[in-house]
DSSP file (Angstrom, degrees, kcal/mol; ACC not computed):
  #  RESIDUE AA STRUCTURE BP1 BP2  ACC     N-H-->O    O-->H-N    N-H-->O    O-->H-N    TCO  KAPPA ALPHA  PHI   PSI    X-CA   Y-CA   Z-CA
    1    1 A X              0   0    0      0, 0.0    22,-3.7     0, 0.0     2,-0.3   0.000 360.0 360.0 360.0 133.6   -3.3   81.6    9.0
    2    2 A X  E     +A   22   0A   0     20,-0.2    74,-0.5    18,-0.1     2,-0.3  -0.658 360.0 176.9 -81.9 136.6   -3.8   78.0    9.9
    3    3 A X  E     -A   21   0A   0     18,-2.7    18,-1.9    -2,-0.3     2,-0.4  -0.850  26.6-122.1-133.8 174.3   -5.0   75.6    7.0
    4    4 A X  E     -AB  20  74A   0     70,-2.0    70,-2.7    -2,-0.3    16,-0.2  -0.960  25.9-126.4-121.9 130.9   -5.6   72.0    6.6
    5    5 A X  E     - B   0  73A   0     14,-2.7    12,-2.6    -2,-0.4     2,-0.3  -0.317  28.7-116.9 -73.4 162.4   -3.7   69.8    4.0
    6    6 A X  E     -A   16   0A   0     66,-0.7     2,-0.3    10,-0.2    10,-0.2  -0.675  19.8-164.5-102.3 152.8   -5.6   67.7    1.5
    7    7 A X  E     -A   15   0A   0      8,-2.5     8,-2.5    -2,-0.3     2,-0.5  -0.974  25.3-121.1-127.6 151.8   -5.9   64.0    0.7
    8    8 A X  E     +A   14   0A   0     -2,-0.3     6,-0.2     6,-0.2     3,-0.1  -0.780  44.2 159.0 -95.0 131.4   -7.3   62.4   -2.4
    9    9 A X    >   +     0   0    0      4,-3.3     3,-1.9    -2,-0.5     4,-0.2  -0.154  41.3   6.0-126.2-140.9  -10.2   60.1   -1.7
   10   10 A X  G >  S-     0   0    0      1,-0.3     3,-2.3     2,-0.2    -1,-0.3  -0.126 128.7  -4.0 -49.3 137.9  -13.2   58.6   -3.6
   11   11 A X  G 3  S-     0   0    0      1,-0.3    -1,-0.3    -3,-0.1    -2,-0.0   0.746 127.8 -63.7  48.5  30.5  -13.3   59.2   -7.3
   12   12 A X  G <  S+     0   0    0     -3,-1.9    -1,-0.3     1,-0.2    -2,-0.2   0.571  92.8 151.2  85.1   7.2  -10.2   61.4   -7.1
   13   13 A X    <   -     0   0    0     -3,-2.3    -4,-3.3    -4,-0.2     2,-0.4  -0.408  44.0-124.7 -72.0 155.3  -11.9   64.1   -4.9
   14   14 A X  E     -A    8   0A   0     -6,-0.2     2,-0.3    -2,-0.1    -6,-0.2  -0.816  29.0-174.1-100.8 137.7   -9.8   66.1   -2.5
   15   15 A X  E     -A    7   0A   0     -8,-2.5    -8,-2.5    -2,-0.4     2,-0.1  -0.979  27.7-107.1-131.4 145.5  -10.8   66.1    1.2
   16   16 A X  E     -A    6   0A   0     -2,-0.3   -10,-0.2   -10,-0.2     2,-0.2  -0.392  34.8-156.3 -68.5 149.8   -9.4   68.0    4.1
   17   17 A X  E     -     0   0A   0    -12,-2.6    57,-0.1     2,-0.3    -1,-0.0  -0.553  31.2-108.4-113.0-178.4   -7.2   66.2    6.7
   18   18 A X  E    S+     0   0A   0     -2,-0.2     2,-0.5   -14,-0.1   -12,-0.1   0.432  85.8 110.6 -87.0  -5.7   -6.4   66.7   10.3
   19   19 A X  E     -     0   0A   0    -14,-0.2   -14,-2.7    34,-0.0    -2,-0.3  -0.651  57.5-156.4 -81.9 120.5   -2.8   67.7    9.3
   20   20 A X  E     +A    4   0A   0     -2,-0.5    33,-2.3   -16,-0.2    34,-0.8  -0.655  16.0 177.5-101.2 151.8   -2.3   71.4    9.8
   21   21 A X  E     -AC   3  52A   0    -18,-1.9   -18,-2.7    31,-0.2     2,-0.5  -0.955  32.4-110.2-144.5 162.4    0.1   74.0    8.3
   22   22 A X  E     -AC   2  51A   0     29,-2.8    29,-1.7    -2,-0.3     2,-0.6  -0.860  24.8-145.1 -93.2 127.1    0.7   77.7    8.6
   23   23 A X  E     - C   0  50A   0    -22,-3.7    27,-0.2    -2,-0.5    26,-0.0  -0.856  24.7-126.2 -88.3 117.6   -0.3   79.7    5.4
   24   24 A X    >   -     0   0    0     25,-2.5     3,-1.1    -2,-0.6     2,-0.1  -0.323  25.8-104.6 -68.1 143.6    2.3   82.6    5.1
   25   25 A X  T 3  S+     0   0    0      1,-0.2    -1,-0.1     3,-0.0     3,-0.1  -0.375 102.6  29.0 -65.6 144.8    0.9   86.1    4.8
   26   26 A X  T 3  S+     0   0    0      1,-0.3     2,-0.3    -2,-0.1    -1,-0.2   0.423  84.9 131.8  87.4  -4.5    1.0   87.7    1.4
   27   27 A X    <   -     0   0    0     -3,-1.1     2,-0.3    22,-0.1    -1,-0.3  -0.654  61.2-112.5 -80.8 137.2    0.7   84.4   -0.6
   28   28 A X        -     0   0    0     -2,-0.3     2,-0.5    -3,-0.1    18,-0.4  -0.512  27.1-161.7 -73.5 128.4   -1.8   84.2   -3.3
   29   29 A X        -     0   0    0     -2,-0.3     2,-0.8    16,-0.1    16,-0.2  -0.949   4.0-157.0-108.1 125.6   -4.7   82.0   -2.8
   30   30 A X  E     -D   44   0A   0     14,-2.6    14,-2.5    -2,-0.5    -2,-0.0  -0.869  20.7-133.6-105.1 106.6   -6.7   80.9   -5.8
   31   31 A X  E     -D   43   0A   0     -2,-0.8     2,-0.4    12,-0.2    12,-0.2  -0.342  16.1-142.6 -63.6 139.4  -10.2   79.9   -4.7
   32   32 A X        -     0   0    0     10,-2.2     2,-1.8     2,-0.1    10,-0.3  -0.832  14.1-127.6-106.2 139.8  -11.5   76.6   -6.2
   33   33 A X        +     0   0    0     -2,-0.4     2,-0.3     2,-0.0    10,-0.1  -0.241  67.1 127.9 -79.3  50.9  -15.1   76.1   -7.2
   34   34 A X        -     0   0    0     -2,-1.8     2,-0.5     8,-0.2     8,-0.2  -0.730  68.4-105.8-105.7 155.5  -15.4   72.9   -5.2
   35   35 A X        +     0   0    0     -2,-0.3     6,-0.1     1,-0.1    -2,-0.0  -0.713  50.1 163.0 -79.4 126.8  -18.1   72.0   -2.5
   36   36 A X        -     0   0    0     -2,-0.5     2,-0.2     1,-0.2     5,-0.2   0.303  38.3 -80.4-107.0-127.1  -16.5   72.3    0.9
   37   37 A X        -     0   0    0      3,-1.8    -1,-0.2    -2,-0.0     0, 0.0  -0.765  45.0 -88.1-136.0-172.8  -18.2   72.6    4.2
   38   38 A X  S    S+     0   0    0     -2,-0.2    39,-0.1     1,-0.2     3,-0.1   0.650 127.2  30.3 -74.4  -7.4  -19.9   75.4    6.2
   39   39 A X  S    S+     0   0    0      1,-0.1    38,-2.1    37,-0.1     2,-0.4   0.663 113.5  57.0-118.3 -19.7  -16.5   76.1    7.7
   40   40 A X  E     - E   0  76A   0     36,-0.2    -3,-1.8    37,-0.1     2,-0.4  -0.900  53.1-168.2-123.8 147.2  -13.8   75.3    5.2
   41   41 A X  E     - E   0  75A   0     34,-2.6    34,-2.4    -2,-0.4     2,-0.4  -0.989  24.8-122.4-130.2 137.0  -13.1   76.4    1.6
   42   42 A X  E     + E   0  74A   0     -2,-0.4   -10,-2.2   -10,-0.3     2,-0.3  -0.656  34.6 174.2 -80.1 129.8  -10.6   74.7   -0.9
   43   43 A X  E     -DE  31  73A   0     30,-2.9    30,-2.4    -2,-0.4     2,-0.5  -0.969  27.3-130.7-130.2 155.6   -7.9   77.0   -2.3
   44   44 A X  E     +DE  30  72A   0    -14,-2.5   -14,-2.6    -2,-0.3     2,-0.3  -0.899  36.1 163.9-102.7 131.0   -4.8   76.4   -4.5
   45   45 A X  E     - E   0  71A   0     26,-2.4    26,-2.6    -2,-0.5     2,-0.3  -0.878  44.0 -86.7-136.7 166.2   -1.5   77.9   -3.3
   46   46 A X  E >   - E   0  70A   0    -18,-0.4     3,-1.6    -2,-0.3    24,-0.3  -0.620  36.3-130.3 -70.7 137.6    2.2   77.5   -4.0
   47   47 A X  G >  S+     0   0    0     22,-2.5     3,-1.3    21,-0.3    23,-0.1   0.735 105.1  64.0 -67.6 -24.9    3.7   74.8   -1.9
   48   48 A X  G 3  S+     0   0    0     21,-0.4    -1,-0.3     1,-0.3    18,-0.1   0.421  87.5  73.8 -81.1   6.4    6.5   77.1   -0.6
   49   49 A X  G <  S+     0   0    0     -3,-1.6   -25,-2.5   -21,-0.1     2,-0.4   0.377  87.7  80.8 -88.8  -5.4    3.8   79.2    1.1
   50   50 A X  E <   -C   23   0A   0     -3,-1.3     2,-0.4   -27,-0.2   -27,-0.2  -0.852  53.1-168.9-116.4 140.5    3.3   76.5    3.8
   51   51 A X  E     -C   22   0A   0    -29,-1.7   -29,-2.8    -2,-0.4    -3,-0.0  -0.981  30.3-125.2-122.9 120.8    5.0   75.6    6.9
   52   52 A X  E     -C   21   0A   0     -2,-0.4   -31,-0.2   -31,-0.2   -33,-0.0  -0.290  24.6-177.0 -65.3 143.4    3.9   72.2    8.5
   53   53 A X  S    S+     0   0    0    -33,-2.3   -32,-0.2     0, 0.0    -1,-0.1   0.810  78.4   5.3-102.6 -63.3    2.8   72.4   12.2
   54   54 A X  S    S+     0   0    0    -34,-0.8     2,-0.6     2,-0.0   -33,-0.1  -0.197  92.1 127.5-120.7  42.0    2.0   68.8   13.3
   55   55 A X        +     0   0    0    -35,-0.1    -3,-0.1     1,-0.1   -36,-0.0  -0.897  14.4 153.2-104.8 122.5    3.0   66.9   10.3
   56   56 A X        +     0   0    0     -2,-0.6     2,-0.3     5,-0.0    -1,-0.1   0.536  40.3 110.2-115.6 -14.5    5.4   64.0   10.9
   57   57 A X     >  -     0   0    0      1,-0.1     4,-1.8     2,-0.0     3,-0.3  -0.482  63.0-143.9 -67.5 123.1    4.5   61.8    8.0
   58   58 A X  H  > S+     0   0    0     -2,-0.3     4,-2.0     1,-0.2     5,-0.2   0.832  98.3  57.2 -59.8 -34.3    7.3   61.7    5.3
   59   59 A X  H  > S+     0   0    0      2,-0.2     4,-1.8     1,-0.2    -1,-0.2   0.935 109.2  44.4 -60.9 -46.3    4.7   61.6    2.4
   60   60 A X  H  > S+     0   0    0     -3,-0.3     4,-1.6     1,-0.2    -1,-0.2   0.885 109.1  55.4 -65.9 -38.0    3.1   64.7    3.6
   61   61 A X  H  < S+     0   0    0     -4,-1.8     4,-0.3     1,-0.2    -1,-0.2   0.871 107.8  51.4 -61.9 -36.8    6.5   66.4    4.1
   62   62 A X  H >< S+     0   0    0     -4,-2.0     3,-1.3     1,-0.2     6,-0.3   0.878 104.5  57.7 -71.5 -38.0    7.4   65.5    0.4
   63   63 A X  H 3< S+     0   0    0     -4,-1.8    -1,-0.2     1,-0.3    -2,-0.2   0.868 107.2  47.2 -55.6 -36.2    4.1   67.1   -0.7
   64   64 A X  T 3< S+     0   0    0     -4,-1.6    -1,-0.3    -3,-0.1    -2,-0.2   0.470  94.1 102.1 -85.4  -3.6    5.1   70.3    0.9
   65   65 A X  S X  S-     0   0    0     -3,-1.3     3,-1.1    -4,-0.3   -18,-0.1  -0.172  92.5-100.0 -74.7 170.7    8.6   70.2   -0.7
   66   66 A X  T 3  S+     0   0    0      1,-0.2    -1,-0.1   -19,-0.1   -18,-0.1   0.510 108.2  88.2 -71.5  -4.2    9.5   72.3   -3.8
   67   67 A X  T 3  S+     0   0    0     -5,-0.3     2,-0.5     1,-0.1    -1,-0.2   0.829  88.3  50.8 -64.8 -32.6    9.0   69.2   -6.0
   68   68 A X  S <  S-     0   0    0     -3,-1.1   -21,-0.3    -6,-0.3    -1,-0.1  -0.930  71.2-161.5-109.9 125.9    5.3   70.1   -6.3
   69   69 A X  S    S+     0   0    0     -2,-0.5   -22,-2.5     1,-0.1   -21,-0.4   0.961  73.0  28.2 -73.6 -54.5    4.5   73.7   -7.4
   70   70 A X  E     - E   0  46A   0    -24,-0.3     2,-0.3   -23,-0.1   -24,-0.2  -0.850  62.3-176.0-115.9 147.8    0.9   73.9   -6.2
   71   71 A X  E     - E   0  45A   0    -26,-2.6   -26,-2.4    -2,-0.3     2,-0.5  -0.918  25.3-122.7-134.7 159.7   -1.1   72.3   -3.5
   72   72 A X  E     + E   0  44A   0     -2,-0.3   -66,-0.7   -28,-0.2     2,-0.3  -0.928  35.4 172.9-105.9 126.9   -4.7   72.3   -2.4
   73   73 A X  E     -BE   5  43A   0    -30,-2.4   -30,-2.9    -2,-0.5     2,-0.4  -0.846  28.5-125.0-129.5 166.0   -5.4   73.4    1.2
   74   74 A X  E     -BE   4  42A   0    -70,-2.7   -70,-2.0    -2,-0.3     2,-0.3  -0.927  26.9-173.9-114.0 126.6   -8.5   74.1    3.2
   75   75 A X  E     - E   0  41A   0    -34,-2.4   -34,-2.6    -2,-0.4     2,-0.2  -0.852  32.3 -97.0-118.8 162.0   -8.9   77.4    4.9
   76   76 A X  E       E   0  40A   0    -74,-0.5   -36,-0.2    -2,-0.3   -37,-0.1  -0.476 360.0 360.0 -70.4 143.6  -11.6   78.7    7.3
   77   77 A X              0   0    0    -38,-2.1    -1,-0.1    -2,-0.2   -37,-0.1   0.438 360.0 360.0 -87.7 360.0  -14.3   80.7    5.7
């Protein structure tokens, strides 16, 4: 499944970015009670469940490394 990575914006809220990753099958997704959009929903997953697709930015690659256990991504509803 394709998902979108998050960035922290105004007031510490998480927003979806245009950076995509592949969410591995069989990984546990914990739904978050956040307001999303009509097409995307925020979930918390283990960082090792992701493989970047079109990410070249070093900061985002570090976010997906094993240094951070959980990350928030946005999946299609």
